[in-house]
C-alpha positions as a Markdown table, in Angstrom:
| # | Residue | x | y | z |
|---|---|---|---|---|
| 1 | Unk | 8.9 | 20.7 | 4.0 |
| 2 | Unk | 9.5 | 18.3 | 6.8 |
| 3 | Unk | 11.7 | 15.5 | 5.4 |
| 4 | Unk | 12.6 | 13.0 | 8.0 |
| 5 | Unk | 15.4 | 11.2 | 6.1 |
| 6 | Unk | 17.8 | 11.7 | 3.2 |
| 7 | Unk | 17.2 | 8.6 | 1.3 |
| 8 | Unk | 16.5 | 8.8 | -2.5 |
| 9 | Unk | 14.8 | 6.5 | -5.1 |
| 10 | Unk | 15.8 | 6.4 | -8.7 |
| 11 | Unk | 13.2 | 6.1 | -11.2 |
| 12 | Unk | 14.3 | 2.4 | -11.9 |
| 13 | Unk | 14.1 | 1.5 | -8.4 |
| 14 | Unk | 10.5 | 3.2 | -8.4 |
| 15 | Unk | 9.4 | 0.9 | -11.1 |
| 16 | Unk | 10.6 | -2.1 | -9.4 |
| 17 | Unk | 9.0 | -1.3 | -6.1 |
| 18 | Unk | 5.6 | -0.6 | -8.0 |
| 19 | Unk | 5.8 | -4.0 | -9.5 |
| 20 | Unk | 6.8 | -5.8 | -6.3 |
| 21 | Unk | 4.0 | -3.8 | -4.4 |
| 22 | Unk | 1.6 | -4.8 | -7.1 |
| 23 | Unk | 2.3 | -8.5 | -6.8 |
| 24 | Unk | 2.5 | -8.2 | -3.0 |
| 25 | Unk | 0.1 | -10.8 | -1.2 |
| 26 | Unk | -2.2 | -10.7 | -4.4 |
| 27 | Unk | 0.0 | -13.1 | -6.2 |
| 28 | Unk | -1.2 | -15.8 | -3.7 |
| 29 | Unk | -4.7 | -14.9 | -2.6 |
| 30 | Unk | -6.3 | -13.0 | -5.4 |
| 31 | Unk | -7.1 | -16.0 | -7.5 |
| 32 | Unk | -9.2 | -17.5 | -4.7 |
| 33 | Unk | -11.1 | -14.3 | -3.9 |
| 34 | Unk | -12.0 | -13.6 | -7.5 |
| 35 | Unk | -12.8 | -17.1 | -8.5 |
| 36 | Unk | -15.3 | -17.2 | -5.2 |
| 37 | Unk | -17.4 | -14.4 | -7.0 |
| 38 | Unk | -16.8 | -14.9 | -10.7 |
| 39 | Unk | -16.3 | -18.8 | -10.7 |
| 40 | Unk | -15.0 | -19.9 | -14.2 |
| 41 | Unk | -15.0 | -16.4 | -15.4 |
| 42 | Unk | -12.4 | -15.1 | -12.9 |
| 43 | Unk | -9.8 | -14.7 | -15.6 |
| 44 | Unk | -12.2 | -12.3 | -17.3 |
| 45 | Unk | -12.8 | -10.3 | -14.0 |
| 46 | Unk | -9.0 | -10.2 | -13.7 |
| 47 | Unk | -8.4 | -8.4 | -17.0 |
| 48 | Unk | -11.3 | -6.0 | -16.6 |
| 49 | Unk | -9.8 | -5.2 | -13.1 |
| 50 | Unk | -6.4 | -4.6 | -14.7 |
| 51 | Unk | -7.9 | -1.9 | -16.9 |
| 52 | Unk | -9.8 | -0.4 | -13.9 |
| 53 | Unk | -6.6 | -0.7 | -11.8 |
| 54 | Unk | -4.5 | 1.1 | -14.4 |
| 55 | Unk | -6.9 | 4.1 | -14.4 |
| 56 | Unk | -6.5 | 4.2 | -10.5 |
| 57 | Unk | -2.8 | 4.1 | -10.7 |
| 58 | Unk | -2.8 | 6.9 | -13.1 |
| 59 | Unk | -4.8 | 8.9 | -10.7 |
| 60 | Unk | -2.3 | 8.2 | -8.0 |
| 61 | Unk | 0.5 | 9.4 | -10.4 |
| 62 | Unk | -1.7 | 12.6 | -11.1 |
| 63 | Unk | -1.9 | 13.2 | -7.3 |
| 64 | Unk | 1.8 | 12.6 | -6.9 |
| 65 | Unk | 2.5 | 15.3 | -9.4 |
| 66 | Unk | 0.4 | 18.2 | -7.5 |
| 67 | Unk | 3.0 | 18.8 | -5.1 |
| 68 | Unk | 6.1 | 16.5 | -6.0 |
| 69 | Unk | 8.1 | 17.5 | -2.9 |
| 70 | Unk | 5.4 | 16.8 | -0.4 |
| 71 | Unk | 4.2 | 13.4 | 0.9 |
| 72 | Unk | 0.4 | 12.5 | 1.0 |
| 73 | Unk | 0.2 | 13.5 | 4.7 |
| 74 | Unk | 1.7 | 16.9 | 4.1 |
| 75 | Unk | -0.3 | 17.9 | 1.0 |
| 76 | Unk | -3.5 | 16.7 | 2.6 |
| 77 | Unk | -2.9 | 19.2 | 5.4 |
| 78 | Unk | -2.1 | 21.8 | 3.0 |
| 79 | Unk | -5.2 | 21.2 | 0.7 |
| 80 | Unk | -7.8 | 20.4 | 3.3 |
| 81 | Unk | -6.5 | 22.8 | 6.1 |
| 82 | Unk | -5.4 | 22.1 | 9.6 |
| 83 | Unk | -8.5 | 20.3 | 11.1 |
| 84 | Unk | -10.1 | 18.7 | 8.1 |
| 85 | Unk | -6.6 | 17.6 | 6.9 |
| 86 | Unk | -6.0 | 16.1 | 10.3 |
| 87 | Unk | -9.1 | 14.0 | 10.1 |
| 88 | Unk | -8.5 | 12.9 | 6.5 |
| 89 | Unk | -4.9 | 12.0 | 7.4 |
| 90 | Unk | -6.1 | 10.0 | 10.6 |
| 91 | Unk | -8.3 | 7.9 | 8.2 |
| 92 | Unk | -5.3 | 7.3 | 5.9 |
| 93 | Unk | -3.1 | 6.2 | 8.9 |
| 94 | Unk | -5.9 | 3.9 | 10.0 |
| 95 | Unk | -5.9 | 2.4 | 6.6 |
| 96 | Unk | -2.2 | 2.0 | 6.7 |
| 97 | Unk | -2.4 | 0.3 | 10.0 |
| 98 | Unk | -5.0 | -2.2 | 9.1 |
| 99 | Unk | -3.5 | -3.1 | 5.7 |
| 100 | Unk | -0.1 | -3.6 | 7.4 |
| 101 | Unk | -1.6 | -5.7 | 10.1 |
| 102 | Unk | -3.7 | -7.8 | 7.9 |
| 103 | Unk | -0.7 | -8.6 | 5.4 |
| 104 | Unk | 1.4 | -9.4 | 8.3 |
| 105 | Unk | -1.3 | -11.9 | 9.6 |
| 106 | Unk | -1.4 | -13.4 | 6.2 |
| 107 | Unk | 2.3 | -14.2 | 6.4 |
| 108 | Unk | 2.0 | -16.0 | 9.8 |
| 109 | Unk | -1.0 | -17.9 | 8.7 |
| 110 | Unk | 0.4 | -19.2 | 5.5 |
| 111 | Unk | 3.7 | -20.3 | 7.2 |
| 112 | Unk | 1.8 | -21.9 | 10.0 |
| 113 | Unk | -0.7 | -23.6 | 7.8 |
| 114 | Unk | 1.2 | -24.7 | 4.8 |
| 115 | Unk | 4.8 | -24.8 | 5.7 |
| 116 | Unk | 5.5 | -25.0 | 9.4 |
| 117 | Unk | 2.4 | -26.4 | 10.9 |
| 118 | Unk | 3.9 | -27.4 | 14.2 |
| 119 | Unk | 5.2 | -23.9 | 14.7 |
| 120 | Unk | 2.9 | -21.4 | 16.6 |
| 121 | Unk | 1.9 | -18.6 | 14.4 |
| 122 | Unk | 3.0 | -16.2 | 17.3 |
| 123 | Unk | 6.6 | -17.1 | 16.9 |
| 124 | Unk | 6.4 | -16.6 | 13.1 |
| 125 | Unk | 4.9 | -13.1 | 13.6 |
| 126 | Unk | 7.6 | -12.1 | 16.3 |
| 127 | Unk | 10.4 | -12.8 | 13.9 |
| 128 | Unk | 8.6 | -11.1 | 11.0 |
| 129 | Unk | 8.0 | -8.0 | 13.1 |
| 130 | Unk | 11.5 | -7.8 | 14.4 |
| 131 | Unk | 12.8 | -7.9 | 10.8 |
| 132 | Unk | 10.2 | -5.4 | 9.7 |
| 133 | Unk | 10.8 | -3.0 | 12.5 |
| 134 | Unk | 14.6 | -3.2 | 12.0 |
| 135 | Unk | 14.3 | -2.6 | 8.2 |
| 136 | Unk | 12.0 | 0.5 | 8.8 |
| 137 | Unk | 14.6 | 1.9 | 11.4 |
| 138 | Unk | 17.3 | 1.6 | 8.6 |
| 139 | Unk | 15.4 | 3.8 | 6.4 |
| 140 | Unk | 13.8 | 3.8 | 2.8 |
| 141 | Unk | 16.9 | 3.1 | 1.1 |
| 142 | Unk | 17.4 | -0.2 | 2.8 |
| 143 | Unk | 13.7 | -1.3 | 1.9 |
| 144 | Unk | 14.1 | -0.2 | -1.6 |
| 145 | Unk | 17.5 | -1.9 | -2.1 |
| 146 | Unk | 16.0 | -5.2 | -0.6 |
| 147 | Unk | 13.3 | -5.1 | -3.1 |
| 148 | Unk | 15.9 | -4.4 | -6.0 |
| 149 | Unk | 18.0 | -7.4 | -4.9 |
| 150 | Unk | 15.3 | -10.0 | -4.8 |
| 151 | Unk | 13.3 | -8.6 | -7.7 |
| 152 | Unk | 15.1 | -10.6 | -10.5 |
| 153 | Unk | 14.7 | -13.8 | -8.5 |
| 154 | Unk | 11.3 | -13.3 | -8.0 |
| 155 | Unk | 10.5 | -12.7 | -11.6 |
| 156 | Unk | 12.6 | -15.7 | -12.7 |
| 157 | Unk | 10.9 | -18.0 | -10.4 |
| 158 | Unk | 7.6 | -16.9 | -11.5 |
| 159 | Unk | 8.4 | -17.3 | -15.2 |
| 160 | Unk | 9.7 | -20.7 | -14.5 |
| 161 | Unk | 6.5 | -21.7 | -12.8 |
| 162 | Unk | 4.2 | -20.3 | -15.4 |
| 163 | Unk | 6.2 | -22.3 | -18.1 |
| 164 | Unk | 6.1 | -25.5 | -16.2 |
| 165 | Unk | 2.4 | -25.2 | -15.6 |
| 166 | Unk | 1.6 | -24.5 | -19.4 |
| 167 | Unk | 1.3 | -28.4 | -20.2 |
| 168 | Unk | -1.4 | -28.9 | -17.7 |
| 169 | Unk | -3.8 | -26.2 | -18.7 |
| 170 | Unk | -7.3 | -27.2 | -19.9 |
| 171 | Unk | -9.2 | -24.7 | -21.7 |
| 172 | Unk | -12.6 | -26.5 | -21.1 |
| 173 | Unk | -12.2 | -25.5 | -17.4 |
| 174 | Unk | -13.1 | -21.7 | -18.3 |
| 175 | Unk | -16.3 | -22.9 | -20.1 |
| 176 | Unk | -19.1 | -22.1 | -20.2 |
| 177 | Unk | -18.1 | -18.4 | -20.5 |
| 178 | Unk | -20.4 | -15.9 | -18.9 |
| 179 | Unk | -22.7 | -18.8 | -17.7 |
| 180 | Unk | -24.1 | -16.4 | -14.9 |
| 181 | Unk | -24.0 | -13.2 | -16.9 |
| 182 | Unk | -21.8 | -10.2 | -16.4 |
| 183 | Unk | -23.0 | -9.2 | -12.9 |
| 184 | Unk | -20.5 | -11.7 | -11.1 |
| 185 | Unk | -17.7 | -10.7 | -13.6 |
| 186 | Unk | -18.1 | -7.0 | -12.7 |
| 187 | Unk | -18.1 | -7.8 | -9.0 |
| 188 | Unk | -15.1 | -9.9 | -9.3 |
| 189 | Unk | -13.2 | -7.2 | -11.3 |
| 190 | Unk | -13.6 | -4.9 | -8.3 |
| 191 | Unk | -11.7 | -7.3 | -6.2 |
| 192 | Unk | -9.3 | -7.9 | -9.1 |
| 193 | Unk | -8.8 | -4.2 | -9.3 |
| 194 | Unk | -8.6 | -3.1 | -5.8 |
| 195 | Unk | -6.0 | -5.5 | -4.0 |
| 196 | Unk | -3.2 | -5.2 | -6.3 |
| 197 | Unk | -3.6 | -1.7 | -7.7 |
| 198 | Unk | -5.3 | 0.4 | -5.0 |
| 199 | Unk | -2.9 | -0.7 | -2.3 |
| 200 | Unk | -0.1 | 0.9 | -4.3 |
| 201 | Unk | -1.6 | 4.0 | -2.5 |
| 202 | Unk | 1.0 | 4.0 | 0.3 |
| 203 | Unk | 3.6 | 4.9 | -2.2 |
| 204 | Unk | 2.3 | 8.5 | -2.3 |
| 205 | Unk | 3.9 | 8.9 | 1.3 |
| 206 | Unk | 7.5 | 8.2 | -0.3 |
| 207 | Unk | 7.1 | 10.5 | -3.4 |
| 208 | Unk | 9.4 | 13.2 | -2.1 |
| 209 | Unk | 12.3 | 10.8 | -2.1 |
| 210 | Unk | 11.8 | 9.9 | -5.8 |
| 211 | Unk | 14.1 | 11.5 | -8.3 |
| 212 | Unk | 13.1 | 12.5 | -11.9 |
| 213 | Unk | 9.6 | 13.4 | -11.1 |
| 214 | Unk | 8.6 | 13.9 | -14.7 |
| 215 | Unk | 9.0 | 10.2 | -15.5 |
| 216 | Unk | 7.0 | 9.1 | -12.5 |
| 217 | Unk | 3.6 | 9.0 | -14.0 |
| 218 | Unk | 4.9 | 6.8 | -17.0 |
| 219 | Unk | 6.7 | 4.5 | -14.6 |
| 220 | Unk | 3.8 | 4.2 | -12.1 |
| 221 | Unk | 1.5 | 2.9 | -14.9 |
| 222 | Unk | 4.2 | 0.7 | -16.3 |
| 223 | Unk | 5.1 | -0.9 | -13.1 |
| 224 | Unk | 1.4 | -1.6 | -12.3 |
| 225 | Unk | 0.8 | -3.0 | -15.8 |
| 226 | Unk | 3.7 | -5.4 | -15.6 |
| 227 | Unk | 2.8 | -6.6 | -12.0 |
| 228 | Unk | -0.8 | -6.9 | -13.1 |
| 229 | Unk | 0.1 | -9.1 | -16.2 |
| 230 | Unk | 2.0 | -11.4 | -14.1 |
| 231 | Unk | -0.8 | -11.7 | -11.5 |
| 232 | Unk | -3.5 | -12.2 | -14.4 |
| 233 | Unk | -1.5 | -15.0 | -15.8 |
| 234 | Unk | -1.2 | -16.9 | -12.5 |
| 235 | Unk | -5.0 | -16.3 | -11.8 |
| 236 | Unk | -5.9 | -17.6 | -15.4 |
| 237 | Unk | -3.5 | -20.7 | -14.9 |
| 238 | Unk | -5.3 | -21.4 | -11.6 |
| 239 | Unk | -8.7 | -21.7 | -13.4 |
| 240 | Unk | -7.2 | -23.7 | -16.2 |
| 241 | Unk | -5.2 | -26.1 | -14.0 |
| 242 | Unk | -7.2 | -26.4 | -10.7 |
| 243 | Unk | -10.5 | -25.6 | -12.0 |
| 244 | Unk | -12.8 | -22.7 | -10.5 |
| 245 | Unk | -14.2 | -24.8 | -7.6 |
| 246 | Unk | -10.7 | -25.7 | -6.1 |
| 247 | Unk | -9.3 | -22.3 | -6.8 |
| 248 | Unk | -12.2 | -20.7 | -5.0 |
| 249 | Unk | -12.1 | -23.1 | -2.1 |
| 250 | Unk | -8.5 | -23.0 | -1.6 |
| 251 | Unk | -7.5 | -19.7 | 0.0 |
| 252 | Unk | -3.8 | -20.0 | -1.0 |
| 253 | Unk | -4.6 | -21.3 | -4.4 |
| 254 | Unk | -1.3 | -20.4 | -6.1 |
| 255 | Unk | 0.4 | -22.4 | -3.5 |
| 256 | Unk | -1.9 | -25.3 | -4.5 |
| 257 | Unk | -1.3 | -24.5 | -8.2 |
| 258 | Unk | 2.6 | -24.9 | -7.7 |
| 259 | Unk | 2.0 | -28.1 | -6.1 |
| 260 | Unk | 0.6 | -29.6 | -9.5 |
| 261 | Unk | 4.1 | -29.3 | -11.1 |
| 262 | Unk | 5.7 | -32.8 | -11.6 |
| 263 | Unk | 8.1 | -33.5 | -14.3 |
| 264 | Unk | 9.0 | -37.3 | -14.3 |
| 265 | Unk | 9.8 | -37.3 | -10.6 |
| 266 | Unk | 12.7 | -34.8 | -11.3 |
| 267 | Unk | 11.1 | -31.6 | -10.8 |
| 268 | Unk | 8.8 | -32.0 | -7.7 |
| 269 | Unk | 7.6 | -29.8 | -4.8 |
| 270 | Unk | 8.1 | -26.6 | -6.7 |
| 271 | Unk | 5.5 | -25.0 | -4.3 |
| 272 | Unk | 8.7 | -23.6 | -2.6 |
| 273 | Unk | 9.0 | -21.3 | -5.5 |
| 274 | Unk | 5.8 | -19.7 | -4.9 |
| 275 | Unk | 6.2 | -19.5 | -1.2 |
| 276 | Unk | 9.6 | -17.8 | -1.5 |
| 277 | Unk | 8.2 | -15.2 | -4.0 |
| 278 | Unk | 5.2 | -14.5 | -2.0 |
| 279 | Unk | 7.1 | -14.2 | 1.2 |
| 280 | Unk | 9.4 | -11.6 | -0.3 |
| 281 | Unk | 6.8 | -9.5 | -2.1 |
| 282 | Unk | 4.6 | -9.6 | 1.0 |
| 283 | Unk | 7.4 | -8.8 | 3.2 |
| 284 | Unk | 8.2 | -5.6 | 1.0 |
| 285 | Unk | 4.6 | -4.7 | 0.9 |
| 286 | Unk | 4.1 | -4.8 | 4.7 |
| 287 | Unk | 7.2 | -3.1 | 5.4 |
| 288 | Unk | 6.3 | -0.2 | 3.3 |
| 289 | Unk | 2.9 | 0.2 | 4.8 |
| 290 | Unk | 4.7 | 0.1 | 8.2 |
| 291 | Unk | 7.2 | 2.7 | 7.1 |
| 292 | Unk | 4.4 | 4.8 | 5.6 |
| 293 | Unk | 2.4 | 4.6 | 8.9 |
| 294 | Unk | 5.5 | 5.7 | 11.0 |
| 295 | Unk | 6.3 | 8.6 | 8.7 |
| 296 | Unk | 2.8 | 9.6 | 8.5 |
| 297 | Unk | 2.3 | 9.8 | 12.4 |
| 298 | Unk | 5.7 | 11.6 | 12.7 |
| 299 | Unk | 4.7 | 14.2 | 10.1 |
| 300 | Unk | 1.2 | 14.8 | 11.7 |
| 301 | Unk | 3.0 | 15.2 | 15.0 |
| 302 | Unk | 5.8 | 17.2 | 13.7 |
| 303 | Unk | 8.4 | 15.0 | 15.1 |
| 304 | Unk | 11.9 | 15.2 | 14.0 |
| 305 | Unk | 12.7 | 11.6 | 14.0 |
| 306 | Unk | 10.3 | 8.8 | 13.0 |
| 307 | Unk | 12.4 | 6.1 | 14.4 |
| 308 | Unk | 11.2 | 6.4 | 18.0 |
| 309 | Unk | 7.9 | 5.4 | 16.8 |
| 310 | Unk | 8.8 | 2.1 | 15.2 |
| 311 | Unk | 8.9 | -0.1 | 18.3 |
| 312 | Unk | 5.8 | 1.0 | 20.0 |
| 313 | Unk | 3.8 | 1.1 | 16.9 |
| 314 | Unk | 5.2 | -2.5 | 16.0 |
| 315 | Unk | 4.2 | -3.7 | 19.3 |
| 316 | Unk | 0.6 | -2.5 | 19.0 |
| 317 | Unk | 0.4 | -4.1 | 15.5 |
| 318 | Unk | 1.6 | -7.3 | 16.7 |
| 319 | Unk | -0.9 | -7.5 | 19.5 |
| 320 | Unk | -3.7 | -6.2 | 17.2 |
| 321 | Unk | -3.3 | -9.1 | 14.8 |
| 322 | Unk | -4.5 | -11.6 | 17.4 |
| 323 | Unk | -7.2 | -9.5 | 18.8 |
| 324 | Unk | -8.7 | -8.4 | 15.5 |
| 325 | Unk | -8.4 | -11.7 | 13.4 |
| 326 | Unk | -9.8 | -14.7 | 15.4 |
| 327 | Unk | -9.5 | -17.1 | 12.6 |
| 328 | Unk | -8.6 | -17.9 | 8.8 |
| 329 | Unk | -12.4 | -18.1 | 8.0 |
| 330 | Unk | -13.2 | -14.8 | 9.5 |
| 331 | Unk | -10.3 | -13.0 | 7.6 |
| 332 | Unk | -11.0 | -14.9 | 4.3 |
| 333 | Unk | -14.7 | -13.7 | 4.7 |
| 334 | Unk | -13.6 | -10.0 | 5.3 |
| 335 | Unk | -11.0 | -10.1 | 2.3 |
| 336 | Unk | -13.4 | -11.6 | -0.2 |
| 337 | Unk | -16.7 | -9.6 | 0.6 |
| 338 | Unk | -15.6 | -6.4 | 2.2 |
| 339 | Unk | -12.0 | -5.4 | 1.8 |
| 340 | Unk | -12.4 | -4.3 | -1.8 |
| 341 | Unk | -14.9 | -1.6 | -0.6 |
| 342 | Unk | -12.5 | -0.4 | 2.0 |
| 343 | Unk | -9.6 | -0.1 | -0.6 |
| 344 | Unk | -12.0 | 1.8 | -3.0 |
| 345 | Unk | -13.2 | 4.3 | -0.2 |
| 346 | Unk | -9.7 | 4.9 | 1.1 |
| 347 | Unk | -7.6 | 4.8 | -2.0 |
| 348 | Unk | -10.0 | 6.4 | -4.4 |
| 349 | Unk | -13.1 | 8.2 | -2.9 |
| 350 | Unk | -11.3 | 10.1 | -0.3 |
| 351 | Unk | -8.4 | 11.0 | -2.5 |
| 352 | Unk | -11.0 | 12.2 | -5.2 |
| 353 | Unk | -12.7 | 14.4 | -2.5 |
| 354 | Unk | -9.3 | 15.9 | -1.6 |
| 355 | Unk | -8.6 | 16.5 | -5.4 |
| 356 | Unk | -12.0 | 18.3 | -5.5 |
| 357 | Unk | -10.9 | 20.6 | -2.7 |
| 358 | Unk | -7.7 | 21.1 | -4.5 |
| 359 | Unk | -9.5 | 22.2 | -7.7 |
| 360 | Unk | -11.4 | 24.9 | -5.8 |
| 361 | Unk | -8.5 | 26.2 | -4.0 |
| 362 | Unk | -5.8 | 25.8 | -6.6 |
| 363 | Unk | -4.5 | 29.3 | -7.2 |
| 364 | Unk | -4.5 | 30.0 | -3.4 |
| 365 | Unk | -2.5 | 26.8 | -2.6 |
| 366 | Unk | 0.0 | 27.3 | -5.3 |
| 367 | Unk | 0.8 | 30.9 | -3.9 |
| 368 | Unk | 0.8 | 29.4 | -0.4 |
| 369 | Unk | 3.5 | 26.7 | -1.6 |
| 370 | Unk | 5.7 | 29.5 | -3.2 |
| 371 | Unk | 5.6 | 31.7 | -0.2 |
| 372 | Unk | 6.1 | 29.2 | 2.5 |
| 373 | Unk | 8.5 | 26.4 | 3.7 |
| 374 | Unk | 6.2 | 24.0 | 2.0 |
């Protein structure tokens, strides 16, 4: 087995990283995307999406258990063979690249639009990419420990925000329930079930570093469940406080939600809370995808050191942001109407096909693993 670094992840750290990755960028942008489709029934789509998402996460944990000492890239080559495996891995790496690129763009757009309007987005992206490349070069341990350090503060700030918003909720804003039938709810649940949960897929690249493999399946699902509950509460509060129209038409609706908090002129401008938590969770998500991209390319090319790839790939990603995403309107249209289908194709359909090949070749593959360096 080609293991490019010696970092290890405890089962506690793994659970934290699943929660943080589930929150990711979804905590800020998911309410808008789901409300644009399901309107006032977005809360219902979110909870249906949670059930669907947990099934997907369980499937990820099952895939991780097939070859616990191999990464996604390695056992794809093993299962599908050299040439088909190369093609499948290439599609995975392209998915990692586009996801990392899009999430990175969101950070720059959010900061330039809502927090630092006089700062060019290019300057924000340069600072972000420098930090991200540096973190990946330090290895998986540094990324996981950063998530571990910030995790309690992220959860505390979100809890404070949810409690302070409780007095402003109006149940009338979710009525009439199912006004447009179940079709918009189901379509909305695809968005709600794809962004937070299917994009945990990149963790399959780092599974060889996780200790206590027997506990992975449970903690995978528990982490996604806890993260999903937090997201769904924020989404539901967005509908109950802002209303479905404002939620759907404000791309960073959770930020607008935080701006509603006002306690007798004492607690004001608490949108900084949601900005801080979102930047942290999005940074961790982007960095993990960038790490998975570099590790995956290194394993495909059989390199001994993935770090030589970080700077050139980082520069390509940075340049691609401004070539591929011309405007916020373009990105929001792609994110709301098409990205869920891409998530489903890459995180569910392709792995299911891979599992089908494994089922046919199971005995031969097990024998091959036992007799080789895999």
